C-alpha positions as CSV (number, residue, x, y, z in Angstrom):
1,X,41.6,-25.3,4.3
2,X,39.5,-24.3,1.2
3,X,40.4,-22.4,-1.7
4,X,38.1,-21.5,-4.6
5,X,39.3,-19.9,-7.6
6,X,37.3,-18.4,-10.6
7,X,34.6,-20.9,-9.8
8,X,31.7,-20.8,-12.5
9,X,28.6,-22.8,-13.2
10,X,25.8,-22.4,-15.8
11,X,22.7,-24.5,-16.3
12,X,21.6,-23.9,-19.8
13,X,21.5,-20.1,-20.5
14,X,21.4,-19.4,-16.5
15,X,24.7,-18.5,-15.0
16,X,24.2,-19.7,-11.5
17,X,27.7,-18.9,-10.1
18,X,29.8,-16.4,-11.9
19,X,33.4,-16.2,-11.6
20,X,33.8,-16.2,-7.7
21,X,37.1,-16.8,-5.6
22,X,37.1,-17.3,-2.0
23,X,39.3,-18.9,0.9
24,X,38.4,-20.3,4.1
25,X,40.9,-20.9,6.7
26,X,41.1,-23.8,9.1
27,X,38.5,-23.6,12.1
28,X,36.7,-20.7,10.4
29,X,33.0,-20.5,9.7
30,X,32.3,-18.7,6.7
31,X,28.5,-17.9,5.7
32,X,27.4,-17.8,2.4
33,X,24.4,-15.4,2.4
34,X,21.9,-14.2,-0.2
35,X,18.4,-14.3,-1.4
36,X,17.1,-17.6,-3.1
37,X,18.6,-18.2,-6.8
38,X,21.8,-16.1,-6.0
39,X,24.1,-19.3,-6.2
40,X,25.0,-19.9,-2.6
41,X,23.8,-23.4,-2.6
42,X,25.3,-24.2,-6.0
43,X,28.4,-22.8,-4.6
44,X,28.4,-25.2,-1.9
45,X,27.5,-28.3,-3.3
46,X,30.6,-27.8,-5.8
47,X,32.7,-27.8,-2.8
48,X,32.0,-31.7,-2.3
49,X,31.0,-32.2,-6.1
50,X,27.4,-32.9,-5.6
51,X,27.4,-30.6,-8.5
52,X,30.3,-30.6,-10.9
53,X,31.9,-27.0,-11.8
54,X,31.6,-25.5,-15.1
55,X,35.1,-23.5,-14.7
56,X,37.4,-22.7,-12.1
57,X,39.0,-24.8,-9.2
58,X,38.3,-25.7,-5.7
59,X,41.0,-27.0,-3.4
60,X,40.1,-28.8,0.1
61,X,43.3,-29.0,2.4
62,X,45.7,-28.3,-0.7
63,X,44.2,-31.0,-2.7
64,X,41.9,-30.3,-6.1
65,X,38.7,-31.8,-5.7
66,X,38.4,-32.4,-9.2
67,X,41.3,-34.8,-9.0
68,X,39.6,-36.9,-6.2
69,X,36.9,-39.5,-6.3
70,X,33.4,-37.9,-5.7
71,X,32.2,-40.5,-3.2
72,X,35.6,-40.6,-1.3
73,X,35.7,-36.8,-1.2
74,X,32.1,-36.6,0.3
75,X,33.1,-39.3,3.1
76,X,36.0,-36.9,4.2
77,X,33.5,-33.6,4.2
78,X,30.8,-33.4,6.7
79,X,27.3,-32.5,5.0
80,X,24.4,-31.2,7.1
81,X,21.0,-30.2,5.5
82,X,17.5,-29.2,6.6
83,X,16.1,-31.5,9.1
84,X,19.1,-33.5,9.4
85,X,18.6,-35.1,6.2
86,X,18.4,-38.7,7.8
87,X,17.2,-41.9,6.1
88,X,13.8,-42.9,7.6
89,X,14.7,-46.5,7.4
90,X,17.8,-46.1,9.5
91,X,18.0,-46.3,13.3
92,X,19.8,-43.3,15.0
93,X,22.7,-45.4,15.7
94,X,22.9,-46.6,12.2
95,X,22.7,-43.1,10.8
96,X,25.6,-41.9,13.1
97,X,27.8,-44.7,11.9
98,X,27.3,-44.5,8.3
99,X,30.5,-42.9,7.2
100,X,32.8,-44.6,9.8
101,X,31.5,-47.9,8.5
102,X,32.4,-46.9,5.0
103,X,35.9,-46.0,5.7
104,X,36.6,-49.1,7.8
105,X,36.2,-48.3,11.6
106,X,35.7,-51.1,13.9
107,X,32.5,-51.6,15.6
108,X,34.1,-50.7,19.1
109,X,35.5,-47.3,17.4
110,X,32.0,-46.7,16.1
111,X,30.1,-47.0,19.5
112,X,32.9,-45.0,21.3
113,X,32.4,-42.2,19.0
114,X,28.8,-42.5,18.8
115,X,28.3,-42.2,22.7
116,X,31.0,-39.5,22.5
117,X,28.8,-37.4,20.2
118,X,25.3,-38.0,21.6
119,X,26.7,-36.8,25.1
120,X,28.1,-33.7,23.5
121,X,25.0,-33.0,21.6
122,X,22.9,-33.8,24.7
123,X,20.8,-36.6,23.3
124,X,19.7,-39.6,25.4
125,X,21.1,-43.0,24.8
126,X,17.8,-44.2,24.5
127,X,17.3,-42.4,21.1
128,X,20.1,-44.7,19.4
129,X,17.3,-47.5,18.4
130,X,14.8,-45.0,17.4
131,X,14.0,-43.8,14.0
132,X,13.8,-40.3,12.5
133,X,10.1,-40.1,12.5
134,X,10.0,-40.6,16.3
135,X,12.5,-37.5,16.9
136,X,11.7,-33.9,17.3
137,X,13.0,-31.6,14.8
138,X,15.6,-30.1,17.2
139,X,16.7,-33.7,17.9
140,X,16.9,-34.7,14.0
141,X,19.1,-31.6,13.4
142,X,21.5,-32.8,16.2
143,X,21.5,-36.2,14.8
144,X,22.3,-34.8,11.4
145,X,25.3,-32.9,12.8
146,X,26.5,-35.9,14.8
147,X,26.3,-38.1,11.5
148,X,28.5,-35.2,9.7
149,X,31.0,-35.1,12.5
150,X,31.4,-38.8,13.1
151,X,34.6,-39.3,11.2
152,X,36.1,-36.1,12.4
153,X,36.2,-34.4,9.0
154,X,38.1,-31.2,8.8
155,X,35.3,-29.5,6.8
156,X,31.7,-29.6,7.4
157,X,29.2,-27.8,4.7
158,X,25.8,-26.9,6.0
159,X,22.9,-26.0,3.6
160,X,20.1,-24.1,5.6
161,X,20.6,-26.6,8.3
162,X,18.0,-25.0,10.6
163,X,15.4,-24.1,7.9
164,X,12.9,-26.5,9.1
165,X,12.7,-25.6,12.7
166,X,10.4,-23.0,14.1
167,X,12.0,-19.6,15.3
168,X,12.4,-20.5,18.9
169,X,14.0,-24.2,18.5
170,X,16.1,-22.8,15.5
171,X,17.8,-20.2,17.8
172,X,18.3,-22.5,20.6
173,X,19.5,-25.3,18.4
174,X,21.9,-23.0,16.7
175,X,23.5,-21.6,19.7
176,X,23.9,-24.9,21.2
177,X,25.5,-26.8,18.3
178,X,27.9,-23.8,17.5
179,X,28.9,-23.5,21.3
180,X,30.4,-27.0,20.6
181,X,34.1,-27.0,20.9
182,X,34.5,-29.7,18.1
183,X,32.5,-27.6,15.8
184,X,34.4,-24.5,16.5
185,X,37.8,-26.4,15.6
186,X,36.2,-27.5,12.4
187,X,36.2,-25.4,8.9
188,X,32.3,-24.8,8.4
189,X,30.9,-23.3,5.5
190,X,27.3,-22.7,5.9
191,X,24.4,-21.3,3.4
192,X,21.3,-19.3,4.7
193,X,19.2,-16.7,3.6
194,X,18.6,-15.6,7.2
195,X,20.7,-12.3,8.2
196,X,20.4,-12.8,11.9
197,X,21.7,-16.3,11.6
198,X,24.5,-15.1,9.5
199,X,25.5,-12.1,12.0
200,X,25.4,-14.5,14.8
201,X,27.6,-17.5,13.5
202,X,29.9,-16.1,10.9
203,X,33.5,-15.4,11.3
204,X,33.2,-14.0,7.8
205,X,30.2,-13.4,5.5
206,X,30.3,-13.8,1.8
207,X,27.0,-11.9,0.6
208,X,26.1,-13.1,-3.0
209,X,23.8,-11.4,-5.5
210,X,23.1,-13.0,-9.0
211,X,25.8,-15.6,-9.0
212,X,28.6,-13.1,-7.7
213,X,30.2,-12.5,-4.3
214,X,29.4,-8.6,-3.8
215,X,31.0,-8.4,-0.3
216,X,33.1,-10.7,1.9
217,X,34.3,-9.8,5.3
218,X,33.6,-10.1,9.0
219,X,29.9,-9.2,9.8
220,X,30.8,-5.8,11.3
221,X,32.5,-4.9,8.4
222,X,29.6,-5.6,6.1
223,X,27.3,-3.6,8.7
224,X,29.4,-0.6,8.9
225,X,31.3,-0.5,5.7
226,X,28.9,-1.8,2.7
227,X,30.6,-2.1,-0.5
228,X,27.4,-1.4,-2.3
229,X,23.9,-0.2,-1.9
230,X,22.7,-3.9,-2.2
231,X,24.7,-4.7,0.6
232,X,23.5,-1.8,2.6
233,X,19.8,-2.7,1.8
234,X,20.2,-6.3,2.6
235,X,21.7,-5.8,6.0
236,X,19.9,-2.6,7.0
237,X,18.0,-3.4,10.1
238,X,18.9,-1.6,13.4
239,X,18.0,-4.6,15.7
240,X,20.6,-6.8,13.8
241,X,23.2,-4.1,14.2
242,X,22.5,-4.0,17.8
243,X,23.4,-7.7,17.9
244,X,27.2,-6.7,17.4
245,X,27.3,-3.8,19.6
């Protein structure tokens, strides 16, 4: 579903992403993991052209993103950020309807899809006429996911989606959201610096350092067969290991 080849991005003299390549299969959840400044968010944003690559190529569903109109591409790719990334002056119903409206869905189609999503995400219908400031952090994150999924995109990109939540709510919301059949059937690329989150959610982890992927594979492979001392040190935490036993 996503094919990244020799991707590079420089900002002045700083190389943020340095010749990385990876593939993400249909329905797979790939987690880009690493410390702040390792290039993971820059990599994610190049996938939907919020940042233009400096070199290399990215294909989504077999089509080079560079050959597509940027706004049109982003309408076909779901995008979730911290705290939902909701416009404060949009009601919840308006937020969820944003992309379906842009691509020409009818009001009836939008209403049916909105009700379907809030039911799946266990949100009361009474929230639809409220504004983001009136919701809890967990509710805003659910609405952010509903907006991202509204037009049934084949790919959803997530940039630290649970970072604004307290630890208890964070664990609860991420387990609830990633338990949805609809999300499990969608190709997801998620950025985080939280090792526990990566181990819990990823089919595969791409661990990054200084703009490069130092190891990519299933969580247990990185834990049990680290390719470098950096991988071993980054993941070396017995309680996290116990999650996979």
